N, C-alpha and C positions, 0 to 999 in steps of 0.2 A: 504494500500500500504506500502511496506517495504522501500521505498526511492530509489529503484533501477529501472533502465529503462528496465527491462526484464518482460515478461509476468508471471503471477502467475501460479504456478504448479497446473494443474487441478485435480491431484490426491491427493494433500497434505491433509493428514488426512482422506481421504475417504476410504470406504471399499475396493475399487479396487486399492489402492495405491501399485504398484509393489515393492516399496522399504520397505514397512512395514515388509515383510518377511526377508529382509536383517537385519534390526534392531533386529528382534527377534533372528535370527541365531547368530548374533554377541553377543547378550546378553547371549545366551545359551553357546557359546564358552567361554566367560569370566567367567561364573559360573562354567563350567567344569574345567577350568584351575585354578580357584580360584584366579583370579587376584586381587580381593578385599582383600584377606587374605595373599597375598604374603609378605614375610618378605623383608625388604630392603636389597639390595646387599651390602655385606661388602666391604669397600674400598680395593683397591689393596695394597698389602704389598710393602714396598720399593724394595724388591727383584723382585717382579712381575713387578713393574713399570720400574725398571732398565732393565729387560729382554725384555720388550716390546720396550723400547727406542733403545736397541741394535738391536732388530729385524728390526725396522724401518730403522736404519742406514745400516744394512746388505742389506735390500731390495733395498735401493738406489744404493748401489754398484752393486748388481746383475742386476738391471735394466740398469745401465750405461754400463755394460759389455755385457749383453745378448740381449738387445732390438735391437741394431744395427745388430745383427746376425740373426734377424727374430723371436726371442722368444717373444711371446705375454704376457707371465706371468708364474705363477707357478701352478703346480698341487699338491693338498694336499689330502691325503687319509682321509676321514671323519670317525671318530670313531662312530658317531651317526648313520649314515645310511650305513656305509660300502661301500661307493662309492667314486670314485675320484671326487674332485671338482676343476674346472679350474677357476683360478682367473686372471683377467688382472692385470697389475701392479697397475693401479689406484684403482681398487676395493680392492685389497689386502691391499694397503696402507690405504684406507678409513676404512676398517675393523679393522686394527690394531690401528688406531687413535681412533676409536669409543670405542674399548676395553680399551684403555688407558684413554680416557676421562670419560667414563661412567661405566667402570668396568664390562660390560656385552658384550658378543659377539652379533653381528648382526644376525638376522634371515638369514639363507643361503638358496639359491636356486641353484641347479646344473645349469651350463651353458647349453644353448641350442645348441646341436650338435657341440661342439668344436672339432677342429682337434687336437688330442693328440700330434701330432708332433710339434705343435706350443707352447707347454708348457713343462717345466722341473720341476722335484721335487726340493724341498728346498735343499736337500743334494747334488744334482747335482750342483745347483747354488753355494753352499758353496764351493764345491770342485773346481769348475771352477775359482771362485774368488781367492781361496787360491793358485791355480796353476799360475794364472796371477801375483799375488803378489810375489810369489816365483821367477818367471822368471824375474820380474823387479828387485828384490833385487839381483838376481844372475848377471844380466847384469850391475847393478850399482857397484857391488863388483868387477867385472872383469875390469871395466873401471878404478877404483881406483888403481888396482894392476898393470896395464899394462903400 
């Protein structure tokens, strides 16, 4: 007994164990990818870290301005698979933090049936934020002159 209050797996280690194939498949994938031989990921340069921190700050601004207007997140064109990827605000923030913390991007999966109208590209969000900032600066400049 293993000290737990659950029944023993009747297939564990037996010839009819359905999970045995999974273990073999994962071992083959690891061997094909060369996971054992992978070189360590070099740390991010100070410039890359600074850029990621800036992106996280921008993302907070974009979300603050666009989420109340019904925008669910950003769409990014993926260079690896040549498809747009739709990221919720939280997922994109988590991906950027993961990259910042570990220096490697997370495995990505395209969203399931997203409505493209609910997402905007990064450049659109940047332009929108710049426009709002410019309008606020213009309004505060007019108040000071009048």
